N, C-alpha and C positions, 0 to 999 in steps of 0.2 A: 785390525792386527792386536796382539795383546798389548804392546808398548802404546798404542794410542788410548785404549781403556785405561791404561796406568796412568798415562799424563792426565786424561780427563779425570779420573778419581783424585788424584793428587792436587789438581787446580780447585776442585770442588771443596777438598778438605781444607786446602790452604786459606781460600774465601772464608769458609766457615769460621776456623781458628782465629782469623785475624778479627773477625765481629766479635769473638768471645774475648779478645785481648790479649792473647798468646804473643809472646814478644817474637820480634822479626828474627832474631839469630836461629831458634830450633827452626822456624819455618823454612829459612834458607836452607839449613842442613837436611831438612826433610826432602825439599826439592832436589838439591844436589844428588842424594842418595837415589832418587826416584830417576833421575836423569841418567845416572851411571848404569841402572839396572835396564833402562829402555835401550841404552846403546848396545849393551851385549845382545838383547833381544833382538834389534834391527840388524845388527853384524854379527851373526853367529861364527864367522871365519875368525874373528879375534878373540872369542871366547875361550877360555880355561876353567878348569875346575876351581884353581885358586881364585881368580878374577871374579867368578861367580859366587863363591863363599864370601869374597872379600865385600862385594857389593850387598849380599844379603846381610851380612853382619852390619855394615854401615847403616842399612836401612832401618835394622832393629833398633840400632842405638838412637837414631835419629828420630823413630817412633815413640821410644821409651821415654823421652825427653817431654813428651806432649801427651801422656797418657790421661791425665786429668781432662784436658780439652778434648781430646779423642772420645772420651765416656760422654761429656757434655754434647759434643757435636753428633753423636750417635744417638743420644736420647732425645736431643732438642728440649723444649720447654718442658718436656716431661722429666728433666733430670732434676726438677725441684721437688718431686715428690718422694718422700724419704724411702717407702717401700721398694720403688724401683730401684734407687741407688744401693739398696742392700742386695738386690738381686742381681747387681751388675759388679762383676768381679774384673777388676781394672787389669789384673795380671792376664787373665785368660781372654779379656775382650778383643785384643789385637789379632788373636789366632783362631779363636773359637766364637767371637760375636756374642750375642747373647742368645741362650736358649735355656729358658727357665719357666717355671709354674708357680703359681702362687694362689692359695686358697683363702678367701676372705669371706668367711661365714659360709653361705650357699653359692657364692660366685668364684668360679674359678677362671682365673686370668692366665693366658698364656702369651708369652712375649718371645718373639724369634726374630733373629737378623741373620742375613747372608754374610759371607766373607769373601773379599776378593783373593784369588790367588792367581799368580804368573807363573806359567811352566819355565822351566829354563831352557836354553838353547839345546840343541842336539850336538854333542860331543861324542864322537866315535870311542866306544870301551869305557865311557864314564855314565853312571847313573846318578843324576843329582835330583835332589827333592825340590818340588815346587816351593815357591816363597809365599807365605801369607802376608798381604799388604795390609789389610786391615778390613774392620766391618763397613758395610753399608749402613746409611743413616735408617734408624727404626721407622719402618714404614706404616706397620698396623699391630694394634694389640687386639686380640681375640678375646672375648669373654663369653662364658656360659654357666648356667644355672646348674648345680649338682644337687639333687635330693639328699636330705641326711640318711645316713646309714646306707649308701649305696656303692660305698667304697671307691667312688669316683668313676665307676664302670658305667653308669648311665647319666643321662640328662636331661633336665625339663625343655620342653619346646619354647626356649627363651634364651637370650643372649644378645651380643652386640660386637662390635668392631670399633677401634679407635684408629683413624688413619691420618697420616701427615700430608697436609696439602702441598702439592707440587709446585716449586716457585714458578713465578711469572717472569716473562722474558725480561732481563735487565732489572728484577726486582729483587726483594729479600731473599736471602736463602732459607731463612727458616720465616715462614708466613703463618703457621699456625696448624690446628688439627680440625679434623672433621670426623664425625661418629655417627653410628645408628645403632638402636637398641630396640629389641622386642621383649616385652615381658607379659606372659599370661597372668592374668589376674582376675579369674573367673567373677563374673561373668563376661569380661572384656577382655580384649587384648591391646596393650598400650604399645606403641610404636612411635620412635622419636628420631629424628636426625638432627644434628646440629654441628655449626661451624664456630670457631672461635680463632680469628685472625689476629696476630699480634705485631704485625709489622706496621711501622708508622707511629706518630705520637699516640694517637685514639685506638684502642683494641676496637673491633668489631665483631658482633655475635649474631648468628642467625639459627633459629630453632624452628622447627616444623615437628607440631605434635598431633598424633591420631589416635583415638579410640574407638575400636573397632566391636561392635557388640556381637560376641559369639552365636547368641540367639537375637536375631533383628527384632527392633521393636515394630510391631504391626502398627500400621496407621489405618487405613481402610481401603476397600476396592483392589485389594492384592497389593497395595503399597507399603513398604516399610523403611524404616531407618535404620541404615547397616553401620555407619560409622560419622564420626565428628570430629573435628579437629581444629588446629588453626596455626597461624605462623606468626612471628614475631622477630623483627630484626634491628639492631641498634647501630648506627653507622653503616646501615646498608640500604641500597637502593635497587630499582629496577633497570634493568637493561633491555628495551623493549626490542632491539633488534635481535638480541640473544634469546629473548623469550620467544619470538616468533619462530626462529630456527629450532627451538627445542620443542615447540608445539608440533611442528612438521614431523619432526623424528618420534614423536612421543616420549622424549625424554622429560619434558616438564611434567606431564601427568604421573609417569612414573615415579618421579623423585618428589613431587609437591603432593599428590593424592594417592600415592601407593597404589595405582591402578595396576602395575606390574613392576614390583619392587625389583630391582637390579641386583644378581647375587654378589657383586663386586661392590663393597660400601665405599671403596673410592670413586665409583661410577656415580653415586649418589651425591657425595660431597662435591665432586667436581661441578656436577650439573647445577647444584644450587648456588656454588660459588659463581658461576658463569652468568646466571640469569639475576641474581641478586648480588652483584659485586660491592665491594668495600666503596663507601661515599660518605665521608665525614659530614656530620651534621643532619643527615637525612636517615630517616626511620619508616619503618614498613609494619604492618599488622593487618591482621585479618582472621575471619572463620573459614571453615571449610566444612561439607558434609557430603554423605553419599546415600541416595535414595534408591531403592529397587522395586521392581515388580515381578510378581511369579515367582518368588525365592523357591529354591529346588534344594533348599538345605544346605549342608557344608560345602557342596560343590559349586554354590553360586546362583545366580539368578538370570532369568531370560533377558532382563532389560536392568540396566543401571545407568544412574547419572551422578557423576562427581562434580561438585562445583566449590570453588574457592573465590573469594574474593579478597584482594589485597590492595590496602591503601597506603599511598605513600604521603609522609608529611616532611616539609611544611608546604610543598605544592600542590597537595590534594590530586595528584595522579591516581586513577584507579584502576586496577586491572581485574578482570575476571576471567578465571580459568575454568574450563569445563570439559570433561570426558564424557560421552554417551556411547553406550556399548548395547549391542543386540547379538544373542549368541545362544547356543545350546551347550551350557557348560560341561555337559556329559560328553557330548559329541562336537568339540570345537572345530573339527574339519568341516563339518557340514555347514555351520553357520557361523560366522564371528565377524561382526560389523563394528568397528571403532571409529569414532568422529572426535577429535581433539579440538578445541575452540579457545581463541583468545579475543576477549574484547577489552578494549583499551578507552579510557575517557581522560583527555589531556586537556585540563582547563587553561594550561599555559599557552598550548599550540592550537586551542580551539578546534581540537580533532577527535572524532570518535572513530574508532577502528575495529573491524573484526575480522580475524583470520580463521580458517577451518581447514583440517587436512585429514582425510582418510589414512589411518595407521593400521598397518598389520590386517587389513580385512581380505576375507575370501569367503568364497561361497561353494558348497559341494567338494571342497578339496580341489579343485582344478582350476577355479575362476579367481584371479585376484583382482580386487575392487581398488581403485586409487583415485586422487584427484585433490585438488585444493580449490577453496572458495575464499574471497575477500570483499569487505565493504569498507569504504572510507566516506566520512561526513565531516566536511570542514564548515564552521560559521565564522571564520575569521576574515581578513580583509580580502581574500579571494574565496568566496564560499563556492563549494562544489559537493557532488555526490556521486560516486562510483560503486557499482554492485558488479561483480563477477564471479561466477561460477564455471572454472574451467579455463580461464583465460580470455583473450581478447580476439578480433580478427587479426590475421597476419599483417605485421605492421604498424598496428595503432599503437599510438602512444597516449595513456591516460593522463597525461600533465594536465594541472599541476599535481594530481594525486600521485602519491610513491607506493608502488606495490611492487612487491617480489616477484619473479618469474612464476607463473602459476601452471601446474600440471592440468591437462586435460583430465576431465572427469571420465571415467570409463572402467572397463574391465578387459581382462586378457585372459586367454586360457593357452596353457602350454604344458602338456603332459609329457615327460621324459619318455623318449622312446617311441611315442605314438607317430611322431612325424606329422601331427596337426596342429596349426596354430590360428588362433582367432583372436582379433582386437576389435573392440568397440568404444569409439570415444566421442565427447563433443563438448561444447561449451555455450554459455549463455551470458551477455553482458549488457547492461544498461548504464549509460552515463547521462548528464543532464542535457546531452544534444543527440544522443546516438543509441540504436539497439542493434545488437550484434548475436550472431548465434552461427554456429556451424558443427560438423561432425565427420568422422571418419570410421568406415568400416573395412577391416583388412582380414584377410584369410589366406592360409596357404597350407599345402600339402607336400611333404617330402617322402617319397617311398622308393627305397633302393637307389637307382640311378635317376628316377624321374621326379621332377618337382614343378608344382604349378603355385602361382602367387597371383592374387587380385586384390583390388581395392577399389573404393569409391568415397570421394569426400567432396564436402561442399562448405563454403563461407560465405556470409551476407553480412551486410553492414546498411543501415538505414540512418541517414542524417536528417534530423528534423528541420534545422533553420541554419542554411537554405537546404530546402528539401533535395537530397540526393540518395540514391542507392546505388549499391556494388553487390554483384552476386557472382562467385566462381564456382565451378563444378569441374572435377576431374576424375577420370576412372581409367582404369588399366589392368591388363591380364597378361601373364607370360607364362610360357612353358619352356622347360630345359630338361636337357638330358645329359648326364654326365657332366655336369658344370657348363655345358653350350647351351646358349639361347637359340631354341628351335623356332618359337614364334611367339610374337607380342602385339598388343594393341594398346594404343594409348590414345585418350580422348579428354580433351581440355575445352572448356568454353568459360565467357564471362559476359555479363549483361551490366550495362551501367546507364545511367541517366539521371533526370531528364536534361533536355536541351542540347542534342537530341539523344535517343535512345540508342546505344551502341551495343551490337552484338558481335562478339567475336569468337571464332571457334577453330579448333585445330584437331586434325586426326591423323594418326601414323599407325600402319600396319606394316608389321616385318614379319616376314616368313624365311623360311631356310635359305631362298635363293634370290629374293628380292625384297624391295622396301618400298612403300607408297606413302607419300606424306601431302595432307591436305590443310592449307591455312586460307581463313577467309574472314572478312570483317564486313558487317552490315550496319547501316544507319536507317533507323526507322522514325520518321517524322522530321521535324524541324523546330527552330525556334530557340530563343536563349534559355539558359539554365535558370532555375529558380534563384532569387537573389534574396538578400536579407531585406526586410522592410525598410523604407526610408524614414530617417528620424523627422518627427514633427517639428516645426518651427518652435524655438525655445520660449519665444514670446507668446505665442499662442497656447503653450502649454501651461505656462507661468499665469496668463491672464485667466484661463479656466480653473485654475487652483485658487486664484484670489477671489473669484467670483464664488466659490463654494462657501455657505454660510457657516459650515463647520469650522473654516479657516479663519473666521472673524469673530473676534469676541471682545468683550469688555472686562477689564480688570479694574477692579474698586481697591483704592488704598485703605486698607483696614484700619480702624481706629478702635482701639480697646476700651474706650468709654462709650463707644455708639455700637449699638445691634440693630441692625436693618431687619425688620419683618419682610417675608417674600411679598414680591410685587406682582401684579398680575402681569402676564405677557401683554405687549402691544404689539399687533400684527403688523408686520413690515418695518419695524424700527428695533435697532439695537439701542438700549437705554444705557447711557453712560452718566454715572452720577458726577458731580461736579469735582469729586477729589479721585476720579480714575482716569484711564486711559483706553483708547480704543487700539487693538493690536491686530495686525494681519500675521499669520504664520502659517507656512506650508513646509512639507516634506518631500515634495518632488524632485527638488535639485537645490544644491547649496547657490547662495547668491553672492555676485561680486566677484566671481573667481572665473577663470576659464577653463571650460569642462570640454572633454571628447566624447562622453557617452551619455545618452540620455534614456531612460526606461529600458536600459541593456542595449540599445541599438546605437551603433557608433554614428557620430555627427560628420557630416562631408567635411567641416573644417571645425577646429577648435572655437569655440563661441562661449559667451556667458551672458548673463542678465542681473539686474538689479533692481531694486525698489527704491525710488528716490523719494525726499522728504527731509523735513528737518529734526524729525525724531530720532531717537536711537535705534541702532539694529537691534533685532530679537535673533538669539543665536540657539542652535539645537545641533544634536550630534549627527553626523553624516559619516558614512564608510566612503573614504575618497576612491578605494578601489573600483566602486561602482559606477563613479563618473569620470574616472581619469585613466589613462593609459599609462600604467607604472611599469618599470623594468622591474627585473627579478630583484635586484639590489635595493630597488624602493619600496617593493612589497615588504622586505624583511626590515627595512629600518624606519618607513614610515610608522606612525600609530595605525592600528586598524579601525579606529574611531576618533574624528576630531570635531571640535566645536566649530562650526561655520554658520555665517549669517544665513537665517531662514526667513527673516519676515522684518517689519517695521513698526514702530510705535506710530500712530497716524494723527494723535490730537495734537493740533496746533498748540503752541504754547502762550499766545499773545491775546488772541481775539477775547473780547469781552463775552461773557455767560449769555448774556441777552441775545445776542446774535445767533445763539444756536436755536434750531428748532426744539421746542420742548414739550413735555407733556404734562399735563395738571397733576399734580401731587394731591392725592387723597390720603394719605397717611398723616398721622398727628405725632407731635414729639412729646413723650412721656418720660419726665426725669425722676429717677427715684434714687433715694440716698439710702445707704445702707447705716443705719444707727449702731455703732460698734459699742455703745454703751449698754444697750438692750438687746442687741443681737437680732433685732426686727428691721423691718424696712417700711418706708412711708412715702408715699407719693405727694411730690409737693406741687407741681403745676401740671395742667393740662391744657396744652395750647391748640389754637385753630392751625390749619395748613402753615408750614415754615417757610421762612424766606431763604431760598436756596444760598444767594450771595452772603446772608449773614451766617448760614451754617457753615459755609467753605470756611469763612473767616475764623469762625471757631475751631473747626477741626484743625486749621493750620497752626493756631496756636497751641492747641493740645498736642500736637505732635512735635513741638520743638525739643530740642534734646535737653536732658538735664544737665545741671552745671556740675562738672567734677573738679575735684581738688587737683588731681594730676590727669591729663589726657593723653600723655605719652603711651602709646600702644607698648606692651611688652613683647609680643611677637606679631607679625604682619607677613602675609603671603599674597603676593600679586601673580596675575597670569604672565607667562613668558610672551615677551614680544620679539618679533622676528623683522629684519631690516634687509631689504632687497638692495644689493651693492649696486652701486652706478647711479639709481635715481633716488636713493634716501627713502622710498616707502616703507612705512612701517605697518605691519600687520598683527592681528591677534593671535594668528595661528600658523603654525609651520605649513600646513597644506596651502594656505593663501600665498604665503611669501614664496614657498617653492614654485608654484605655477604661474605666478606672475614673473619670477625670474627665469623660468623655463622659456616664458613667452617672449622675453626681451633679450634673452641670450647672456644671462648672468647667473649669479647663484644669489643664495640667501644665507644670512648668519643669524644667530640669535643676537638681539640688540645688546644685551648685558656684555657679550663677548667683544663686540665691536667697540664698546665704550672702553672698556679696559682691555685694550691690545697688549699682546705679549711682546715686549722689545727683543729683537733678534740681533741687536748689537754684539759682535764678538761671537755669536753663534756659527754664521755662514763664513 
């Protein structure tokens, strides 16, 4: 209704004028005048000529009181441009809007706005004029290039538009402006799109620039460089979900790579604003290019590839957008294939994703080609890989991977008026533990009152561990006359196994006068189904790892005043110097904590192992999700890697050195003194084989700490410790503490938090 449109206009205008600082009094008068006009429109039986003219006069008076604000509300941020102010007549703005042209050198600028009019109620015998309510906000500014001496009657193939960004739901009424421009500068064509958002404390800016070579730069073998460009955004970030949606529809490639530039500049600005939204403190940048093959001149090329790389800082997220096209430019109806792709590298989520979609693709003018594909590769706490072309086996859930619903890859034929339909589609998917594939063929004909329809489809899934397979097949054919089913045949079957193999089949035949159905299940063979392998005993696995020579090594305590020459290896012995240690370290499992999985196989019960001894633990990085069964919440909140016990220092601290098996020392000690006065060196002594006990005493003395005037550390950092509540156990890592707490049914908290408890007196 006209009254609803009036009230919506006034509500928007009042909100805008309020943000511009207009006093509340004139705004109240404006709302009252609009309310009076709306009442007369809603109740025409009460309307008279005098009442209508009085209401119109009241509105004009209320509007005149806010003319300056109305001008600023109409122009938005462009009101700060002096030339536009000169083009805007406040007196005619309310009734005629803005309808102006301006020439700035060779640039012709056209500014247009519409005006809202309200028709009066119908009063018999009285002809009342409509009331001009006011102008709509300026939505676009058009610009074109006019050659000198043309008298304005001709224009160059260039120009642009400036459009106002639509407000977000609940957001600022004035968000900013976006625009596109195209300027031929032979031998190139320069195109650009930009967005300037002014809502909030920090403005944001986004610009996409492209330079297309009118004559492509030839490379070799028929390849050419057709276009280069780039993107830069300040206080702008990537919305990955919006990017994936825009890739599926082709909007991302059209806006960012100018594959098929939309005629509406608002569509370009809107797409860029959605996929790269405002995000304070985040910035994006990156290059783009277009490669072609077998160029056919101005009409295009047989093959083209557009690529753009967008880097987001400071988190380092990378997006790779690509559009591949194959077609005959002069005959697009014969062949036109387009694949839009999006690759994302997210170091924060530890995820690589690739999404691809066929967009507006067809062959021979009658076959539509469609479909989606996706890849997910995660190296986080729960690593996985998923690849799908056309979707998955019906009912399969690819968790923990998150994928959108994928269209089957296929083609369909439907010629209007022919009565013939044909559809062929399929899918193929691979996950870490399954292989899936399937397809469907469907055909039909509809001639006059007769119609026939048939299909055949199949789905199969193969699970690797434990081994299991399932396959389905279905087919059907039906004939109808005048909308009445005359005859039909439906066939379906399924086979699954092993343990045992089960075959199930059904057949249904329906004819005009009768119907026959058959359903039967067969079992082939016997025996249990395949099961996951039984986990090996933890102690056997750990003993095998400890026995490996690569997991046993000597660590020598280095001394900066002593350099050891290489020693000849002694078969069967690990030689440890008197100042060194013997270390055993493995990476097959974390030690000293309960685990539920080993080598990827679930354990029959939670278990653990440790290496005992008097020496300190040796710690290494482990991924807890590989050895523990964690909930979704724990996967999100636990660290993907944690430093856990991996081995032990085995050198006993007390026994005398003479009690150890020893090897004869054939090396001699050569003491060298650097003479700082002459810059040379001289050998002092050369001695026979050294006494290891005496050498150890010398090294220990040399390693004593120097005396400092002030040994108070300026800054110190210590590893966070965790305490298991109820038993008081203190652990060096969160994973150790949480798993021991889980085993005894309690919780773990940081030791520092436990020592500085928060008093709740007076809170509860």
